[in-house]
N, C-alpha and C positions, 0 to 999 in steps of 0.2 A: 337290541343285541349289542354287546360290548365290542370295543375295537379289537380286543384280544380274540374273541370268538370269531369275529369277521375275518381277521387275518389268518386264522387257522383253517378256514373253509376254502378248499381248492378242489373243484370238481374234476372228473376224469377228462372232460373235454378241454379244459384249460391246461391240464397236464399234458395231454396229447399235443396241444399246440406248442408247448414249450419243447417237447421232445422233437417235434418236426423242425422247429426253428433251429435247435441245437445241432441236429443231424445235418441239416443243410449248411449251417454256418461253418461247421468244422471240415466240410469237404475241401474247401480251398485253403485250409491251414497246412502249411508245409513245415512249420517248426513248432516246437513244444511251447515256447513262450507265448506265441499268438493264441495257441489253443487254450492254454490255461487262463489267460486274461479274458478271452471271449467267454469262457465258462463262468468266471467270477463276475465280470462287469455286466454281461448281458443275460446269460441263462439264469443265474442265481437271482438277479434283480427281478426277473419276470415271475419268480416264485414268491416274491414279496418278503424275502428275508431281509433282516436289518444288518446282519454281520456274517461274513464268511471269509475263511482263509483256506487256501489250497497249499498243501505241503507236498514236496517230492522227496523221496528218500535219496540221500547221498550215500551210496554203498561203500565208498572209500573211507568215509569218516563215521559211518554208522549213526547218522543223524537225519532228522527231518529238517528241510529248509523251506521257509516261506517263499513261494514263487509268484503268487497272485492273491489279491484280496478284493473284497467288496464291503462297503460300509465305512466305518470310522478309520479303518486301517488302509483304505484304498486311496492312493494318490491320484491326481489328475492324469499324470503320465503313467508309464509302466515301470517306474522305478520305486521299489519299496524302500522306505527309509528305515534304517536299523532293523532289517529283517531278522526275525527270531529263528533260532535253531533249537531243536528239541532232540535229546538223545533217544534212540530207539528203546522202547520199553518204559520211558519216563512220561508221566502224565497220561491223560486220556488219549490224546492223539498218538503218543508214542506207543501206547498199549495196542491200539487198533492197528497201527502200522506193523506190529509184530504178529498179532493173532490173526489179522485179516477178517475180524468179525466186527460188524457195526455196533455202535452203542448209542443209546439215548439216556441222557442224564437229566432227570426232572428237577433235581435240586443240587447244584454243584457245591453248595456250602457244606453238604454232608458227604462229599466225596473227597477224600484226602489226596487223590491223584490230581485234582483240578489245579491248573496253573493259571494264576491271574496274569493277563497280558497288560492291556492299558487300563481296564476297569473290570470289576466283578460283574459277571452275568450269570444268572441263576439256572438257565437251561442250556444244554449243549447236546448236539447230535454230531457224531463222527462216523463217516463211512469210508471204507478202503477203496482206493482207486486201483483196481486189481483185475487181472484175468485169472484163469484157473490155475496158472503156474507162477505168476509173478505179481508181487505187490509193488506198485510204482509210487504210491503216496497215499494221502488221506484228504478227504474233503470235510472240513470242520466248520460248523455253524453254531453260533451262540445267540441267546436272546435274554434280555433283562428279566423277563417274567418266568416264574416257576412253571414247570409242566407245560411248556409251550409246544414242544415238538411231539408229533403223533406218529403212529405206524404208517399213515399215509405219506407223511414227510419222509420217513425212512424208505418207503418203497420208491418214491420219486427220486430221492438223492442217490439211492443204490443203482437205479437204472441209468441215471445220468453219469454216475461215476464209472459204470461198466462201459458205456459208450466211449467215455473219455479214455479209459484204459486201453481199449482196442485201438483207438486213434493214436495214442502215445506209442503203442507197440509198433504200429505201421510207420509212424514218423521216425522212430529210432532205427527200425530195420532199413528204411530208405536211406537214412543218414549213414548207417554203417556201410551199406552197399556203395553209396556215393563216396565215402571216405576211402574204401578199398579201391574204387575206380580211380579216384584222384591219386592215390598212392601208386597204383600201377602205372598211371599216365606219367607221374613224376619220375618213376624209375625208368620208364621207357624214354622219356625226354633226356634224362641224365645219360642213359646209354648212348642215345643219338648224339648228345653233346660230346661225349667222350670219343665217339667214332668220328664226328666232324673234326674234333680237335686233332685226332690222330692223322686224319687226311690233310688237314690244313697245315699242320706244323712239321710234317715229315719232309725231309730233304732226301732225294734219291741217293741211297748209299753208293750206287754205281757211279753217279755223277761225282760225289765227294771223293771216292777212291781214285777215279780217273783224273780229277783236278789235282790231287796231291801227286799222282804219278807224273802229270804234265809239268808241275813245278820241279819235281826231282829231275825230270828229263832235261829241262832248260838249264838247271844248275850243273848237271853232269856234263852237258854239252857246252858248258861255259857261255851259254847265251844269257848273260846276266840281265840284259835289258828286258827280254821277254819274261824271264823268271820274276823280276821285280814287278813288272807290269801285271803279270798274272796273279802274283801274290797280293798285290794291292787291291785289285778288283775282287779277288776271292775273299779277302778280309772284309770288304764292304758288304758283300753278299751274306757272309756269316753274321755280321753285326745286325743286318736287316732281319735275319731269321730270329736272332736272340731278342731283338727289340719287339717283334710282333708275334712271338710264339704263343702268347696268351690272349691275343686280340682277335676279335671276329672281323674287324674291318681295318681298312688301310686307306689313306688318301690316294687319289689317282696319281698325284705327283710322285709319291713314294713308290707306288707300284710300277710306274713307268721307269723310274730310276733303277729299280731292282731288275726289271726285264732287260734294260740296257746292259747292266753289269753281267747278268747271266748270259745273254747272247754274246757279249764281248768275250767272256771266258770260253764259250763253246767255239767261237770263231778263232781264237788263239789256239785252242787245243786242236782244231781240225785244219789248221794252216789255211784259213780263209777259203774253205771249200763252199761257203755260202756267204751271202750278203744280207744285211737286214737294215730296216729303216722303221723307226717308231716315231710317229708324229701326232700332235694334238691339234685338232681343228679348233682354231681360236675364233671362229666366226661367231660363236655364242658369246653373249655378254658376260656370263659367269662361267668360268672354267673350273671352279672349285668343285670337287666331288669326293664322295666317300663310298667305297665299294667293298664287297666281301673279299676277305684276304685269301691269298694262296690258291687262286683259281687259274690264273692265266699261265703261270710258269709251266705247269704240267702240259698244257696244250702246246706251247712252244717246244717243249722238250720232245713231245711225241713227233712233231713235224721234223725236227732236226735229226733225231735218232733214226727215224725211218728213212729220211733222205740220204744220210751217210751210209746206212746199211745197204741201201739199194744203189749206192755209188752214183747218185745224181750229180750232174755238173750244171754250172750256171744256175745254181739254186738261189732263189731270192725270197726273202720273207718281208712283207710289208704290213704294218699295223697302223691303222688310223683310228684315233679315239675321238669320239664326239660326245659332248656333254649337253644334256638337256636338264630341265628342272627335276624330272623324275627318274631319268635313266642315264646310263653311260653305254654308248653303242661302240662296239669294237668291230671294225671291218678288217679282217685278217685275210691276206692273200699270200699264197705261196706258189712258186712256179719253178720249173727246171727243164732242161733239154731232154725230151723223151728218148733220144737215141742213146743216152747215157745209162738208162735203167738196165741193170743186169740181173737183179733178183726181184722176183715178184711177191714172194711170201713175206708176211710180216714176222718180225721177231716175236716170240711168245711174251717177252717182257713188254714190248710195245703194246700188244693187245691188252695185257694186264693193266698197263698205265691208263689206256683209254677207258677201260671199264671203271677204274678208280675215279677218273675225272667225271665220268657220267654219273656214278654213284654219288659223288660229292655234290653235284648240281641237284640231283634228285632229292637228297637229304636236305639241302638248303631250301629248296622249294617247298618241301613237305612240312618242315618243322620251323623254318624261319619265314615262310611265306614270301620269299624273295622274288618269285615269278621270273626266274632267269630263263631266257629263251635262247636257243641256238639253231642256226640253219646252216647246213653244209651243202655246197654245190661243187661239182667237179667240171673241169673243162679240159679239152684235149684238141690240139691241132698239130700240124706238121712241125711247127717251130717250138711251141711251148706247151707243157702239160702241167696241171696243178689243180688248185681249187680255191674256193672262197669260204670262209667261215664268218658268219654274221652272229655276233654274240650280244644279247641285250641284258645288261646288268642293272640292278636298282641303284639309284643315286640315294645313298643313305645320309646325305649331308643334313 
């Protein structure tokens, strides 16, 4: 029996083994490239063919593009060197890609459509990689001998190509769904980023308006010293905002300076109706830290505005910052004389600002994974009433 006859004999049991192998192999393939190379290098090799190329249709350019190969055109890696492109309708492969009908060419020298690639081969079989509605590409095999390919070969390749087409359809559908999910996630993240930026960079218009009014009051009352002091501190605060308006983080040193300026302005504005102290625990070897920006001022603002509205006296605010390798801990305490409290209801604006502050922390934890924690406790006795806020911020240094 000649080698040609031997190579053409392929019984049903062998074919079933190839189909089982290919069906199992493609289950784990999540991208088109791996699928096509597995088909070319493994499945086609098991069929005993000497040359095979897989083409996929580029619908934007209306051409077939080589994507995988087995035989002389097959490299050791998955990179085709000088991959061929064929216009749809051109050549045998281009014709099959348009008609969707498989063809066996027993003598390519007599078919004017035949395109010589690296060398002339006298037999060619081309089957479409297609579902009922879509042609994805073609599976093209050649052989140097005339009349090599049989109807059995056609049946085998057509079955394999159909399985491949179904898998390509699933891979592309999954990819499209993933792309849509990624796009929605990106849009969602962008919306959150904008919302965070709006929360981070806003300066309370009420505070700005009152600060300008305070400066005007000092000037009109000829209290030039207070006016100049207020204006100097206010300008530092404005410069801080302009410098950090596009930033997500700020050094602890800068944040503490900003808080001192802010509290100083409020203290001047309210005629020293409260006292404050901001300190850094320097017991840690490294006190450098980087924290999320524009979180703390809103918290201080809530405490001050609520205390002034309720006419608290002897109000004192103390903040101690502690730096660890992973976190910055803020121990904030506030106290006042309980006998001075005259109004128990919070201002609506105060409640709104608290909600904004809580939303800001929630957004940062959800989308930045900052893991910010806060714990609030209240204390009350005959002499002093107030509370403690323990805030755990990430050290992003």
